C-alpha positions in Angstrom: 114.6 45.4 36.8 115.2 47.3 33.6 116.0 44.0 31.9 118.1 42.6 34.7 116.7 39.4 36.3 117.0 38.8 40.0 118.3 35.2 40.5 115.8 33.1 42.4 118.7 31.5 44.3 119.7 35.0 45.5 116.2 35.6 46.7 116.3 32.2 48.6 119.5 33.3 50.3 118.0 36.7 51.2 114.9 35.2 52.9 116.8 34.6 56.2 116.9 38.4 56.7 113.2 38.8 56.3 111.1 37.0 58.9 107.5 36.8 57.9 104.3 35.0 58.9 104.6 32.6 56.0 107.0 31.5 53.2 105.2 33.5 50.5 105.4 36.7 52.4 109.1 36.1 53.2 109.8 35.5 49.5 108.1 38.7 48.5 110.0 40.7 51.1 113.3 39.2 50.1 112.6 39.8 46.4 111.6 43.4 47.1 114.8 44.0 49.0 116.9 42.7 46.2 114.9 44.6 43.6 115.4 47.9 45.5 119.1 47.1 45.8 119.4 46.5 42.1 117.5 49.6 41.3 119.8 51.7 43.5 122.9 50.2 42.0 121.7 50.8 38.5 121.0 54.5 39.3 124.5 54.8 40.9 126.1 53.4 37.8 124.0 55.7 35.6 125.3 58.7 37.6 128.8 57.3 37.3 129.3 57.3 41.1 132.1 55.4 42.7 132.5 54.2 46.3 134.5 56.3 48.7 138.1 55.1 48.9 138.1 54.1 52.5 140.3 51.1 53.0 139.1 50.5 56.5 135.4 50.3 55.7 133.7 47.0 56.4 131.0 47.3 53.8 131.2 45.9 50.2 131.8 48.1 47.2 128.2 47.7 46.2 127.0 48.7 49.7 129.4 51.7 49.7 128.1 52.7 46.3 124.5 52.6 47.5 125.5 54.7 50.5 127.1 57.3 48.2 123.9 57.5 46.1 121.6 57.9 49.1 123.8 60.4 50.9 123.8 62.6 47.8 120.1 62.1 47.0 118.4 62.2 50.4 119.1 65.4 52.4 116.3 65.7 55.1 115.5 69.0 56.7 116.6 69.4 60.3 113.8 69.6 62.8 113.3 73.0 64.3 112.9 73.9 67.9 109.1 74.2 67.7 108.8 70.8 66.0 111.0 69.1 68.6 109.0 70.7 71.3 105.7 69.4 69.9 107.2 65.9 69.7 108.3 66.1 73.3 104.9 67.5 74.6 103.0 64.8 72.7 104.6 61.9 74.7 106.6 63.1 77.6 106.6 59.6 79.2 108.8 58.5 76.4 111.6 60.6 78.0 111.1 59.2 81.5 114.1 57.8 83.3 113.6 54.2 84.5 112.7 53.2 88.0 115.7 51.9 89.9 115.6 49.3 92.6 118.5 49.0 95.1 118.3 45.4 96.2 120.2 42.5 97.7 119.7 38.8 97.8 121.0 35.6 99.4 121.1 32.7 96.9 120.8 29.2 98.2 121.5 26.7 95.5 120.2 23.1 95.7 122.7 20.3 95.9 121.5 18.7 92.7 118.3 18.8 90.6 116.2 16.3 92.6 113.0 17.5 94.2 114.5 16.6 97.6 117.5 18.8 97.0 115.3 21.7 96.0 113.2 21.1 99.1 116.2 21.1 101.4 117.5 24.4 99.9 114.1 25.9 100.2 113.9 25.1 103.9 117.3 26.6 104.5 116.3 29.8 102.6 113.2 30.1 104.7 115.2 29.7 107.9 117.6 32.5 106.8 114.8 34.8 105.9 113.2 34.3 109.3 116.4 34.9 111.2 117.6 38.0 109.4 114.2 39.7 109.2 114.5 43.3 108.1 117.9 43.9 109.9 120.3 45.0 107.1 123.4 44.1 109.2 122.1 40.6 109.8 121.2 40.2 106.1 124.6 41.4 105.0 126.3 38.9 107.4 124.2 36.0 106.2 124.8 36.9 102.5 128.6 36.9 103.0 128.5 33.6 104.9 125.8 31.6 103.1 125.0 33.0 99.6 126.5 31.1 96.7 126.2 34.1 94.4 129.3 36.2 93.6 127.3 39.2 95.1 128.0 37.7 98.5 131.3 39.5 98.5 129.3 42.8 98.4 126.9 41.7 101.2 124.5 40.3 98.6 124.1 43.6 96.9 122.7 43.5 93.3 123.3 47.3 92.9 120.7 49.5 91.3 118.8 47.4 88.8 116.2 48.3 86.2 113.1 46.3 85.2 114.2 43.5 82.8 117.7 43.1 84.2 116.8 40.3 86.6 114.9 37.1 86.2 111.1 37.8 86.3 110.5 36.0 89.6 113.1 38.0 91.4 112.1 41.3 89.9 108.4 40.8 90.8 109.4 40.0 94.4 111.6 43.1 94.6 108.8 45.3 93.4 106.4 43.9 95.9 108.6 44.9 98.9 108.7 48.2 100.7 112.1 49.9 101.2 113.9 48.3 104.1 111.9 45.1 103.9 113.1 41.5 103.5 110.8 39.0 101.7 109.9 36.4 104.3 109.0 33.9 101.5 112.1 33.0 99.5 111.7 33.1 95.7 112.5 30.1 93.5 114.2 30.7 90.1 116.2 28.5 87.8 119.3 29.4 89.9 118.0 28.4 93.3 116.2 30.0 96.2 116.5 33.8 96.7 116.1 35.6 100.0 115.5 39.1 98.8 115.8 42.6 100.4 114.9 45.9 99.0 117.0 48.8 100.3 115.3 51.6 98.4 113.4 52.4 95.2 114.4 55.4 93.1 111.4 56.5 91.0 112.1 57.6 87.5 111.2 61.1 86.3 110.5 62.9 83.1 113.6 64.6 81.8 113.2 68.3 80.9 113.0 69.2 77.3 116.4 70.9 77.3 118.0 67.5 78.4 116.5 65.6 75.4 116.4 68.3 72.7 119.4 66.9 70.8 118.2 63.3 71.1 114.8 64.3 69.7 116.5 66.2 66.9 118.5 63.1 66.0 115.4 60.8 66.1 113.4 63.1 63.9 116.3 63.5 61.5 116.7 59.7 61.2 113.0 59.3 60.6 113.0 62.1 58.0 116.0 60.4 56.2 114.2 57.0 56.2 111.0 58.6 54.8 113.1 60.5 52.2 114.9 57.4 51.1 111.6 55.5 50.7 110.2 58.3 48.5 113.4 58.4 46.5 113.3 54.6 45.8 109.6 54.9 44.9 110.4 57.7 42.4 113.1 55.5 40.8 110.7 52.6 40.7 108.1 54.8 38.9 110.6 55.5 36.2 111.9 52.0 35.9 110.7 48.9 34.0 109.9 46.4 36.7 108.2 43.1 36.5 107.2 40.6 39.1 107.4 42.8 42.2 105.7 46.0 43.4 107.8 48.7 45.0 105.9 51.3 47.0 106.8 53.9 49.5 106.3 52.8 53.1 103.3 54.1 55.0 103.7 57.7 56.0 106.5 58.3 53.5 
């Protein structure tokens, strides 16, 4: 980089931050990252910049210097109302609130890891499911008395959960139920056997443009800044004497 060599040992240390399909690709990505860093530091020194004197900052002087350079060099235009509206209209589902499932469970843990212990726990869970049926009061009573989950103190309530917040087996069972229904077939997970009840499902909805306008503006500004920084680095690379690595703007920049 303009006569400065990137130490191979530094590249080897940098590889951990660049997962890739193979070792060669990881080496190239690490070398490129360090080359870009060196390029930016050289430009900051050429412009006689100095890092902001913030004693509480967590970044190194070099990182602060690079931040000063990019903050001064990359000033993206703010997205206008019309541009934000086009972004919203192109993919409204992106701004949909998640479905919520108000569910409860009774957890029956096996007394050990043996097949026999799991079988006994499963029989107990099926007995409970059959006895409580769809009666919410009976379910709550059984949860308080028999469930080994801390949620027993709240009648087995799991609260309002989103997809991905529960183990997959339990989530799938919840979504297969109708509101007010208890699953007659207990579900096994790594925690034990679950007797599951769905109280209600709250379907998500697309938020109005006015509610997400600021978020869209922030997203577009961040994307514009990233693209602007990539173009700035590519311009510096075009004017530099670089050997051994190719620095190009990212796709779309």
